[in-house]
Backbone bond lengths (Angstrom), bond angles and torsions (degrees), N, CA, C in turn:
res aa  C-N    CA-C-N  psi(-1)  N-CA   C-N-CA  omega(-1)  CA-C   N-CA-C  phi
1 M - - - 1.469 - - 1.505 108.03 -
2 N 1.347 120.30 127.48 1.484 124.86 -177.51 1.570 106.84 -87.43
3 E 1.312 106.26 175.95 1.614 112.56 -175.22 1.457 108.10 -61.69
4 N 1.338 123.89 -42.01 1.436 124.19 -173.93 1.574 111.47 -66.01
5 E 1.358 113.48 -35.59 1.472 120.25 178.23 1.562 107.20 -66.24
6 I 1.235 113.45 -42.61 1.548 115.67 -177.76 1.529 111.07 -68.08
7 A 1.314 114.50 -43.50 1.516 120.22 176.48 1.492 109.95 -57.49
8 K 1.300 119.52 -42.70 1.494 125.05 178.99 1.509 111.02 -61.86
9 Q 1.315 115.92 -43.06 1.452 122.09 176.82 1.550 113.72 -62.19
10 I 1.266 117.12 -27.45 1.459 122.87 178.52 1.558 113.36 -93.66
11 L 1.378 115.77 -42.36 1.438 116.33 -171.06 1.509 110.37 -79.47
12 D 1.338 116.76 -34.08 1.535 116.65 179.32 1.479 116.05 -56.43
13 P 1.352 117.71 -47.22 1.462 119.21 -179.92 1.531 109.55 -72.84
14 A 1.369 115.42 -31.34 1.445 115.78 179.34 1.589 111.02 -62.69
15 F 1.305 115.89 -42.78 1.514 120.82 179.42 1.570 111.30 -64.86
16 V 1.388 115.24 -35.39 1.431 119.18 -179.56 1.583 107.55 -71.16
17 I 1.277 118.66 -41.59 1.482 123.35 -178.82 1.549 107.22 -63.09
18 H 1.306 114.45 -48.66 1.528 115.20 -178.31 1.488 108.44 -62.56
19 T 1.306 120.38 -39.86 1.501 120.63 178.27 1.538 113.43 -60.81
20 K 1.341 116.23 -44.98 1.440 123.02 176.05 1.518 116.59 -64.37
21 L 1.252 114.04 -44.29 1.516 119.88 -175.46 1.491 109.59 -84.12
22 G 1.337 119.96 -31.87 1.332 125.93 -173.77 1.572 116.24 73.60
23 P 1.332 116.95 177.05 1.502 120.14 -177.60 1.489 109.18 -74.00
24 G 1.272 114.55 164.34 1.545 117.73 172.94 1.508 116.58 94.61
25 V 1.344 114.83 -5.67 1.501 117.05 -175.88 1.547 105.25 -87.04
26 F 1.322 117.58 152.22 1.379 123.84 178.60 1.662 107.82 -60.22
27 E 1.257 113.01 135.34 1.491 119.34 176.97 1.560 110.68 -48.79
28 S 1.286 119.39 -45.14 1.438 123.85 179.53 1.576 113.36 -54.91
29 V 1.280 113.62 -32.97 1.576 120.49 177.04 1.558 108.04 -63.18
30 Y 1.381 113.07 -54.17 1.477 121.09 176.32 1.450 111.18 -50.23
31 Q 1.347 116.76 -47.54 1.552 122.20 -179.82 1.474 115.56 -58.81
32 V 1.340 112.26 -46.26 1.518 117.06 -178.19 1.491 109.24 -65.07
33 V 1.395 117.11 -46.02 1.503 119.23 -177.11 1.462 111.29 -65.94
34 L 1.378 122.30 -42.14 1.427 126.38 178.93 1.483 111.38 -63.00
35 A 1.349 117.24 -46.54 1.426 120.54 175.62 1.552 113.03 -57.34
36 H 1.287 117.20 -39.36 1.500 118.93 179.30 1.590 104.54 -68.54
37 E 1.258 122.72 -47.51 1.439 122.72 -176.42 1.573 112.22 -61.66
38 L 1.269 118.23 -35.94 1.427 122.78 -178.16 1.544 107.05 -75.87
39 R 1.260 121.72 -37.33 1.468 124.86 175.87 1.541 108.29 -65.21
40 E 1.343 117.76 -40.48 1.474 120.63 174.67 1.522 112.26 -59.67
41 K 1.327 117.26 -28.62 1.509 118.64 179.74 1.556 109.41 -89.14
42 G 1.328 117.32 3.38 1.471 117.49 174.76 1.460 113.57 93.18
43 L 1.382 117.34 10.97 1.444 117.20 -178.14 1.534 108.40 -96.36
44 M 1.300 114.16 152.59 1.456 121.95 179.55 1.487 106.85 -88.86
45 V 1.452 114.89 124.01 1.432 122.58 -176.48 1.495 109.82 -121.28
46 E 1.288 116.49 135.89 1.508 123.93 171.78 1.390 111.16 -129.17
47 R 1.320 121.78 114.19 1.462 126.83 -177.19 1.556 107.20 -84.14
48 C 1.299 110.89 148.10 1.513 119.95 176.93 1.514 107.42 -86.00
49 E 1.329 116.28 141.68 1.494 118.40 171.16 1.462 109.31 -91.93
50 S 1.298 115.91 145.83 1.527 119.74 179.75 1.505 109.85 -74.29
51 L 1.359 110.46 152.82 1.473 118.60 -176.36 1.567 105.60 -117.39
52 C 1.334 118.79 140.11 1.411 120.38 178.11 1.570 106.69 -93.98
53 A 1.278 112.75 133.25 1.470 120.03 172.77 1.522 113.16 -103.76
54 L 1.323 117.98 130.13 1.436 118.27 -177.52 1.531 106.08 -101.80
């Protein structure tokens, strides 16, 4: 799979999710839903944990 195919596998569901959920939802919600959708497509997903800055 080349870079364009990988990008399409990620961006297409991201646009669908944003369209369905709409703007104003917490970023973490988008991340969870996108990770789920990508795993359903058979892609390996690793989410970043947030860091606290003092």
